[in-house]
Every structure is written in C-alpha cells, then in structure tokens.
mmJSON file of the N, C-alpha and C atoms, coordinates in Angstrom:
{"data_MODEL":{"atom_site":{
"group_PDB":["ATOM","ATOM","ATOM","ATOM","ATOM","ATOM","ATOM","ATOM","ATOM","ATOM","ATOM","ATOM","ATOM","ATOM","ATOM","ATOM","ATOM","ATOM","ATOM","ATOM","ATOM","ATOM","ATOM","ATOM","ATOM","ATOM","ATOM","ATOM","ATOM","ATOM","ATOM","ATOM","ATOM","ATOM","ATOM","ATOM","ATOM","ATOM","ATOM","ATOM","ATOM","ATOM","ATOM","ATOM","ATOM","ATOM","ATOM","ATOM","ATOM","ATOM","ATOM","ATOM","ATOM","ATOM","ATOM","ATOM","ATOM","ATOM","ATOM","ATOM","ATOM","ATOM","ATOM","ATOM","ATOM","ATOM","ATOM","ATOM","ATOM","ATOM","ATOM","ATOM","ATOM","ATOM","ATOM","ATOM","ATOM","ATOM","ATOM","ATOM","ATOM","ATOM","ATOM","ATOM","ATOM","ATOM","ATOM","ATOM","ATOM","ATOM","ATOM","ATOM","ATOM","ATOM","ATOM","ATOM","ATOM","ATOM","ATOM","ATOM","ATOM","ATOM","ATOM","ATOM","ATOM","ATOM","ATOM","ATOM","ATOM","ATOM","ATOM","ATOM","ATOM","ATOM","ATOM","ATOM","ATOM","ATOM","ATOM","ATOM","ATOM","ATOM","ATOM","ATOM","ATOM","ATOM","ATOM","ATOM","ATOM","ATOM","ATOM","ATOM","ATOM","ATOM","ATOM","ATOM","ATOM","ATOM","ATOM","ATOM","ATOM","ATOM","ATOM","ATOM","ATOM","ATOM","ATOM","ATOM","ATOM","ATOM","ATOM","ATOM","ATOM"],
"id":[1,2,3,4,5,6,7,8,9,10,11,12,13,14,15,16,17,18,19,20,21,22,23,24,25,26,27,28,29,30,31,32,33,34,35,36,37,38,39,40,41,42,43,44,45,46,47,48,49,50,51,52,53,54,55,56,57,58,59,60,61,62,63,64,65,66,67,68,69,70,71,72,73,74,75,76,77,78,79,80,81,82,83,84,85,86,87,88,89,90,91,92,93,94,95,96,97,98,99,100,101,102,103,104,105,106,107,108,109,110,111,112,113,114,115,116,117,118,119,120,121,122,123,124,125,126,127,128,129,130,131,132,133,134,135,136,137,138,139,140,141,142,143,144,145,146,147,148,149,150,151,152,153],
"type_symbol":["N","C","C","N","C","C","N","C","C","N","C","C","N","C","C","N","C","C","N","C","C","N","C","C","N","C","C","N","C","C","N","C","C","N","C","C","N","C","C","N","C","C","N","C","C","N","C","C","N","C","C","N","C","C","N","C","C","N","C","C","N","C","C","N","C","C","N","C","C","N","C","C","N","C","C","N","C","C","N","C","C","N","C","C","N","C","C","N","C","C","N","C","C","N","C","C","N","C","C","N","C","C","N","C","C","N","C","C","N","C","C","N","C","C","N","C","C","N","C","C","N","C","C","N","C","C","N","C","C","N","C","C","N","C","C","N","C","C","N","C","C","N","C","C","N","C","C","N","C","C","N","C","C"],
"label_atom_id":["N","CA","C","N","CA","C","N","CA","C","N","CA","C","N","CA","C","N","CA","C","N","CA","C","N","CA","C","N","CA","C","N","CA","C","N","CA","C","N","CA","C","N","CA","C","N","CA","C","N","CA","C","N","CA","C","N","CA","C","N","CA","C","N","CA","C","N","CA","C","N","CA","C","N","CA","C","N","CA","C","N","CA","C","N","CA","C","N","CA","C","N","CA","C","N","CA","C","N","CA","C","N","CA","C","N","CA","C","N","CA","C","N","CA","C","N","CA","C","N","CA","C","N","CA","C","N","CA","C","N","CA","C","N","CA","C","N","CA","C","N","CA","C","N","CA","C","N","CA","C","N","CA","C","N","CA","C","N","CA","C","N","CA","C","N","CA","C","N","CA","C","N","CA","C","N","CA","C"],
"label_alt_id":[null,null,null,null,null,null,null,null,null,null,null,null,null,null,null,null,null,null,null,null,null,null,null,null,null,null,null,null,null,null,null,null,null,null,null,null,null,null,null,null,null,null,null,null,null,null,null,null,null,null,null,null,null,null,null,null,null,null,null,null,null,null,null,null,null,null,null,null,null,null,null,null,null,null,null,null,null,null,null,null,null,null,null,null,null,null,null,null,null,null,null,null,null,null,null,null,null,null,null,null,null,null,null,null,null,null,null,null,null,null,null,null,null,null,null,null,null,null,null,null,null,null,null,null,null,null,null,null,null,null,null,null,null,null,null,null,null,null,null,null,null,null,null,null,null,null,null,null,null,null,null,null,null],
"label_comp_id":["MET","MET","MET","ALA","ALA","ALA","PHE","PHE","PHE","GLU","GLU","GLU","ILE","ILE","ILE","GLU","GLU","GLU","LEU","LEU","LEU","PRO","PRO","PRO","HIS","HIS","HIS","VAL","VAL","VAL","GLY","GLY","GLY","GLU","GLU","GLU","SER","SER","SER","VAL","VAL","VAL","THR","THR","THR","GLU","GLU","GLU","ALA","ALA","ALA","VAL","VAL","VAL","ILE","ILE","ILE","GLY","GLY","GLY","LYS","LYS","LYS","TRP","TRP","TRP","LEU","LEU","LEU","LYS","LYS","LYS","GLN","GLN","GLN","PRO","PRO","PRO","GLY","GLY","GLY","ASP","ASP","ASP","LYS","LYS","LYS","VAL","VAL","VAL","GLU","GLU","GLU","LYS","LYS","LYS","TYR","TYR","TYR","ASP","ASP","ASP","PRO","PRO","PRO","LEU","LEU","LEU","VAL","VAL","VAL","GLU","GLU","GLU","VAL","VAL","VAL","ILE","ILE","ILE","THR","THR","THR","ASP","ASP","ASP","LYS","LYS","LYS","VAL","VAL","VAL","ASN","ASN","ASN","MET","MET","MET","ASP","ASP","ASP","VAL","VAL","VAL","PRO","PRO","PRO","SER","SER","SER","PRO","PRO","PRO"],
"label_asym_id":["A","A","A","A","A","A","A","A","A","A","A","A","A","A","A","A","A","A","A","A","A","A","A","A","A","A","A","A","A","A","A","A","A","A","A","A","A","A","A","A","A","A","A","A","A","A","A","A","A","A","A","A","A","A","A","A","A","A","A","A","A","A","A","A","A","A","A","A","A","A","A","A","A","A","A","A","A","A","A","A","A","A","A","A","A","A","A","A","A","A","A","A","A","A","A","A","A","A","A","A","A","A","A","A","A","A","A","A","A","A","A","A","A","A","A","A","A","A","A","A","A","A","A","A","A","A","A","A","A","A","A","A","A","A","A","A","A","A","A","A","A","A","A","A","A","A","A","A","A","A","A","A","A"],
"label_entity_id":["1","1","1","1","1","1","1","1","1","1","1","1","1","1","1","1","1","1","1","1","1","1","1","1","1","1","1","1","1","1","1","1","1","1","1","1","1","1","1","1","1","1","1","1","1","1","1","1","1","1","1","1","1","1","1","1","1","1","1","1","1","1","1","1","1","1","1","1","1","1","1","1","1","1","1","1","1","1","1","1","1","1","1","1","1","1","1","1","1","1","1","1","1","1","1","1","1","1","1","1","1","1","1","1","1","1","1","1","1","1","1","1","1","1","1","1","1","1","1","1","1","1","1","1","1","1","1","1","1","1","1","1","1","1","1","1","1","1","1","1","1","1","1","1","1","1","1","1","1","1","1","1","1"],
"label_seq_id":[1,1,1,2,2,2,3,3,3,4,4,4,5,5,5,6,6,6,7,7,7,8,8,8,9,9,9,10,10,10,11,11,11,12,12,12,13,13,13,14,14,14,15,15,15,16,16,16,17,17,17,18,18,18,19,19,19,20,20,20,21,21,21,22,22,22,23,23,23,24,24,24,25,25,25,26,26,26,27,27,27,28,28,28,29,29,29,30,30,30,31,31,31,32,32,32,33,33,33,34,34,34,35,35,35,36,36,36,37,37,37,38,38,38,39,39,39,40,40,40,41,41,41,42,42,42,43,43,43,44,44,44,45,45,45,46,46,46,47,47,47,48,48,48,49,49,49,50,50,50,51,51,51],
"pdbx_PDB_ins_code":[null,null,null,null,null,null,null,null,null,null,null,null,null,null,null,null,null,null,null,null,null,null,null,null,null,null,null,null,null,null,null,null,null,null,null,null,null,null,null,null,null,null,null,null,null,null,null,null,null,null,null,null,null,null,null,null,null,null,null,null,null,null,null,null,null,null,null,null,null,null,null,null,null,null,null,null,null,null,null,null,null,null,null,null,null,null,null,null,null,null,null,null,null,null,null,null,null,null,null,null,null,null,null,null,null,null,null,null,null,null,null,null,null,null,null,null,null,null,null,null,null,null,null,null,null,null,null,null,null,null,null,null,null,null,null,null,null,null,null,null,null,null,null,null,null,null,null,null,null,null,null,null,null],
"Cartn_x":[0.848,0.0,0.903,0.681,1.491,0.757,1.507,0.998,1.903,1.334,2.129,2.242,3.488,3.727,4.73,4.705,5.667,6.904,8.06,9.335,10.006,10.888,11.686,12.501,12.835,13.61,14.992,15.341,16.641,17.49,16.959,17.724,16.812,17.293,16.493,16.088,16.998,16.74,16.078,15.886,15.269,13.759,13.095,11.639,10.926,11.654,11.046,11.938,11.311,12.049,11.302,12.025,11.46,11.642,10.628,10.762,11.704,12.801,13.764,13.379,12.981,12.671,11.836,10.8,10.049,10.83,11.011,11.789,10.912,9.622,8.657,7.616,7.1,6.08,4.739,3.622,2.323,2.306,1.856,1.79,3.0,4.104,5.287,4.975,5.575,5.454,6.329,5.779,6.51,6.563,7.766,7.984,8.221,8.075,8.329,9.765,9.909,11.194,11.832,11.148,11.681,11.76,12.81,12.862,11.755,10.998,9.886,10.187,10.871,11.062,12.384,13.044,14.243,13.813,14.18,13.859,15.146,15.03,16.168,15.869,16.791,16.679,17.881,17.938,19.088,20.353,20.22,21.378,21.706,20.711,20.942,19.945,20.37,19.465,19.296,18.069,17.855,16.698,16.732,15.625,14.685,13.384,12.375,11.791,11.868,11.378,9.871,9.32,7.909,7.752,6.559,6.338,6.242],
"Cartn_y":[-1.16,0.0,1.235,2.163,3.377,4.57,5.413,6.654,7.777,8.939,10.111,10.993,11.314,12.21,13.27,14.407,15.464,15.287,15.427,15.313,16.67,16.847,18.07,18.159,19.358,19.57,18.932,18.021,17.347,17.583,18.301,18.586,18.769,19.508,19.815,18.564,17.6,16.448,15.282,15.373,14.286,14.438,13.459,13.522,12.36,11.314,10.146,9.628,8.955,8.32,7.06,6.167,4.918,4.915,4.445,4.318,3.162,3.474,2.441,1.761,2.584,2.036,3.041,2.545,3.386,3.444,4.631,4.815,4.906,5.086,5.097,4.021,3.445,2.412,2.974,2.372,2.829,2.81,3.901,4.027,4.705,4.847,5.544,7.022,7.612,9.049,9.752,10.777,11.522,12.985,13.496,14.908,15.662,16.973,17.806,17.576,17.364,17.145,15.787,14.871,13.513,12.868,12.097,11.378,10.319,10.306,9.362,8.225,8.549,7.561,7.835,6.764,6.892,6.723,7.674,7.571,7.44,6.74,6.468,7.049,7.871,8.399,7.903,8.273,7.865,8.617,9.682,10.492,10.462,10.252,10.395,9.548,9.1,8.509,9.55,9.751,10.775,10.407,10.928,10.777,11.955,11.674,12.727,12.949,14.187,14.467,14.709,14.609,14.952,16.463,16.894,18.341,19.042],
"Cartn_z":[0.0,0.0,0.0,-0.89,-1.01,-0.411,0.281,0.839,0.387,0.158,-0.179,1.053,1.427,2.552,2.124,2.788,2.486,3.346,2.71,3.411,3.485,4.452,4.456,3.172,2.755,1.536,1.69,0.775,0.85,-0.388,-1.358,-2.568,-3.758,-4.741,-5.932,-6.701,-6.814,-7.671,-6.943,-5.641,-4.882,-4.945,-5.568,-5.717,-5.034,-4.671,-4.044,-2.929,-1.973,-0.883,-0.472,0.159,0.668,2.18,2.894,4.341,4.627,5.322,5.685,6.986,7.974,9.286,10.065,10.735,11.665,12.97,13.507,14.725,15.97,15.796,16.899,16.616,17.674,17.567,18.042,17.611,18.106,19.638,20.22,21.668,22.293,21.525,22.043,22.245,23.27,23.486,22.45,21.814,20.788,21.198,21.317,21.618,20.31,20.364,19.194,18.723,17.425,16.746,17.013,17.701,17.831,16.452,16.172,14.9,14.85,13.75,13.608,12.657,11.567,10.513,9.804,9.369,8.549,7.095,6.252,4.829,4.025,2.909,2.04,0.669,0.166,-1.193,-1.981,-3.252,-4.055,-3.652,-2.867,-2.486,-0.996,-0.152,1.286,2.077,3.255,4.237,5.331,5.789,6.811,7.713,8.931,9.867,9.687,9.668,9.558,10.949,11.451,12.804,12.835,14.034,14.212,14.057,13.643,13.489,14.834],
"occupancy":[1.0,1.0,1.0,1.0,1.0,1.0,1.0,1.0,1.0,1.0,1.0,1.0,1.0,1.0,1.0,1.0,1.0,1.0,1.0,1.0,1.0,1.0,1.0,1.0,1.0,1.0,1.0,1.0,1.0,1.0,1.0,1.0,1.0,1.0,1.0,1.0,1.0,1.0,1.0,1.0,1.0,1.0,1.0,1.0,1.0,1.0,1.0,1.0,1.0,1.0,1.0,1.0,1.0,1.0,1.0,1.0,1.0,1.0,1.0,1.0,1.0,1.0,1.0,1.0,1.0,1.0,1.0,1.0,1.0,1.0,1.0,1.0,1.0,1.0,1.0,1.0,1.0,1.0,1.0,1.0,1.0,1.0,1.0,1.0,1.0,1.0,1.0,1.0,1.0,1.0,1.0,1.0,1.0,1.0,1.0,1.0,1.0,1.0,1.0,1.0,1.0,1.0,1.0,1.0,1.0,1.0,1.0,1.0,1.0,1.0,1.0,1.0,1.0,1.0,1.0,1.0,1.0,1.0,1.0,1.0,1.0,1.0,1.0,1.0,1.0,1.0,1.0,1.0,1.0,1.0,1.0,1.0,1.0,1.0,1.0,1.0,1.0,1.0,1.0,1.0,1.0,1.0,1.0,1.0,1.0,1.0,1.0,1.0,1.0,1.0,1.0,1.0,1.0],
"B_iso_or_equiv":[0.0,0.0,0.0,0.0,0.0,0.0,0.0,0.0,0.0,0.0,0.0,0.0,0.0,0.0,0.0,0.0,0.0,0.0,0.0,0.0,0.0,0.0,0.0,0.0,0.0,0.0,0.0,0.0,0.0,0.0,0.0,0.0,0.0,0.0,0.0,0.0,0.0,0.0,0.0,0.0,0.0,0.0,0.0,0.0,0.0,0.0,0.0,0.0,0.0,0.0,0.0,0.0,0.0,0.0,0.0,0.0,0.0,0.0,0.0,0.0,0.0,0.0,0.0,0.0,0.0,0.0,0.0,0.0,0.0,0.0,0.0,0.0,0.0,0.0,0.0,0.0,0.0,0.0,0.0,0.0,0.0,0.0,0.0,0.0,0.0,0.0,0.0,0.0,0.0,0.0,0.0,0.0,0.0,0.0,0.0,0.0,0.0,0.0,0.0,0.0,0.0,0.0,0.0,0.0,0.0,0.0,0.0,0.0,0.0,0.0,0.0,0.0,0.0,0.0,0.0,0.0,0.0,0.0,0.0,0.0,0.0,0.0,0.0,0.0,0.0,0.0,0.0,0.0,0.0,0.0,0.0,0.0,0.0,0.0,0.0,0.0,0.0,0.0,0.0,0.0,0.0,0.0,0.0,0.0,0.0,0.0,0.0,0.0,0.0,0.0,0.0,0.0,0.0],
"pdbx_formal_charge":[null,null,null,null,null,null,null,null,null,null,null,null,null,null,null,null,null,null,null,null,null,null,null,null,null,null,null,null,null,null,null,null,null,null,null,null,null,null,null,null,null,null,null,null,null,null,null,null,null,null,null,null,null,null,null,null,null,null,null,null,null,null,null,null,null,null,null,null,null,null,null,null,null,null,null,null,null,null,null,null,null,null,null,null,null,null,null,null,null,null,null,null,null,null,null,null,null,null,null,null,null,null,null,null,null,null,null,null,null,null,null,null,null,null,null,null,null,null,null,null,null,null,null,null,null,null,null,null,null,null,null,null,null,null,null,null,null,null,null,null,null,null,null,null,null,null,null,null,null,null,null,null,null],
"auth_seq_id":[1,1,1,2,2,2,3,3,3,4,4,4,5,5,5,6,6,6,7,7,7,8,8,8,9,9,9,10,10,10,11,11,11,12,12,12,13,13,13,14,14,14,15,15,15,16,16,16,17,17,17,18,18,18,19,19,19,20,20,20,21,21,21,22,22,22,23,23,23,24,24,24,25,25,25,26,26,26,27,27,27,28,28,28,29,29,29,30,30,30,31,31,31,32,32,32,33,33,33,34,34,34,35,35,35,36,36,36,37,37,37,38,38,38,39,39,39,40,40,40,41,41,41,42,42,42,43,43,43,44,44,44,45,45,45,46,46,46,47,47,47,48,48,48,49,49,49,50,50,50,51,51,51],
"auth_comp_id":["MET","MET","MET","ALA","ALA","ALA","PHE","PHE","PHE","GLU","GLU","GLU","ILE","ILE","ILE","GLU","GLU","GLU","LEU","LEU","LEU","PRO","PRO","PRO","HIS","HIS","HIS","VAL","VAL","VAL","GLY","GLY","GLY","GLU","GLU","GLU","SER","SER","SER","VAL","VAL","VAL","THR","THR","THR","GLU","GLU","GLU","ALA","ALA","ALA","VAL","VAL","VAL","ILE","ILE","ILE","GLY","GLY","GLY","LYS","LYS","LYS","TRP","TRP","TRP","LEU","LEU","LEU","LYS","LYS","LYS","GLN","GLN","GLN","PRO","PRO","PRO","GLY","GLY","GLY","ASP","ASP","ASP","LYS","LYS","LYS","VAL","VAL","VAL","GLU","GLU","GLU","LYS","LYS","LYS","TYR","TYR","TYR","ASP","ASP","ASP","PRO","PRO","PRO","LEU","LEU","LEU","VAL","VAL","VAL","GLU","GLU","GLU","VAL","VAL","VAL","ILE","ILE","ILE","THR","THR","THR","ASP","ASP","ASP","LYS","LYS","LYS","VAL","VAL","VAL","ASN","ASN","ASN","MET","MET","MET","ASP","ASP","ASP","VAL","VAL","VAL","PRO","PRO","PRO","SER","SER","SER","PRO","PRO","PRO"],
"auth_asym_id":["A","A","A","A","A","A","A","A","A","A","A","A","A","A","A","A","A","A","A","A","A","A","A","A","A","A","A","A","A","A","A","A","A","A","A","A","A","A","A","A","A","A","A","A","A","A","A","A","A","A","A","A","A","A","A","A","A","A","A","A","A","A","A","A","A","A","A","A","A","A","A","A","A","A","A","A","A","A","A","A","A","A","A","A","A","A","A","A","A","A","A","A","A","A","A","A","A","A","A","A","A","A","A","A","A","A","A","A","A","A","A","A","A","A","A","A","A","A","A","A","A","A","A","A","A","A","A","A","A","A","A","A","A","A","A","A","A","A","A","A","A","A","A","A","A","A","A","A","A","A","A","A","A"],
"auth_atom_id":["N","CA","C","N","CA","C","N","CA","C","N","CA","C","N","CA","C","N","CA","C","N","CA","C","N","CA","C","N","CA","C","N","CA","C","N","CA","C","N","CA","C","N","CA","C","N","CA","C","N","CA","C","N","CA","C","N","CA","C","N","CA","C","N","CA","C","N","CA","C","N","CA","C","N","CA","C","N","CA","C","N","CA","C","N","CA","C","N","CA","C","N","CA","C","N","CA","C","N","CA","C","N","CA","C","N","CA","C","N","CA","C","N","CA","C","N","CA","C","N","CA","C","N","CA","C","N","CA","C","N","CA","C","N","CA","C","N","CA","C","N","CA","C","N","CA","C","N","CA","C","N","CA","C","N","CA","C","N","CA","C","N","CA","C","N","CA","C","N","CA","C","N","CA","C","N","CA","C"],
"pdbx_PDB_model_num":[1,1,1,1,1,1,1,1,1,1,1,1,1,1,1,1,1,1,1,1,1,1,1,1,1,1,1,1,1,1,1,1,1,1,1,1,1,1,1,1,1,1,1,1,1,1,1,1,1,1,1,1,1,1,1,1,1,1,1,1,1,1,1,1,1,1,1,1,1,1,1,1,1,1,1,1,1,1,1,1,1,1,1,1,1,1,1,1,1,1,1,1,1,1,1,1,1,1,1,1,1,1,1,1,1,1,1,1,1,1,1,1,1,1,1,1,1,1,1,1,1,1,1,1,1,1,1,1,1,1,1,1,1,1,1,1,1,1,1,1,1,1,1,1,1,1,1,1,1,1,1,1,1]
}}}
C-alpha cells in the first residue's frame, strides 16, 4: 500500500524516498522534533522528525 507524505527539503533532484525504518512504535510518546522515521533516497538517508 502506497501513501504520499511530504518530506523536508533534501535537494532539488530528490523527488522520491522509501521508508527504511520506523523509529517510533504505536503508543510511544513523541515529543516535538523527535525522529519518527528513517527515509532512504538515491542520495541520502535521513531521519524525519515529528512536526
């Protein structure tokens, strides 16, 4: 199942990313800016923080 989500700006040529690993589990406490998910692009791997 595919979902579209917005990612932080990582570069002009980066248009797609794959979720590498979820860093929080359902029920975990999430603070502002906690890393939620690791995403993988053709250029970089990065953690996406909570809003």
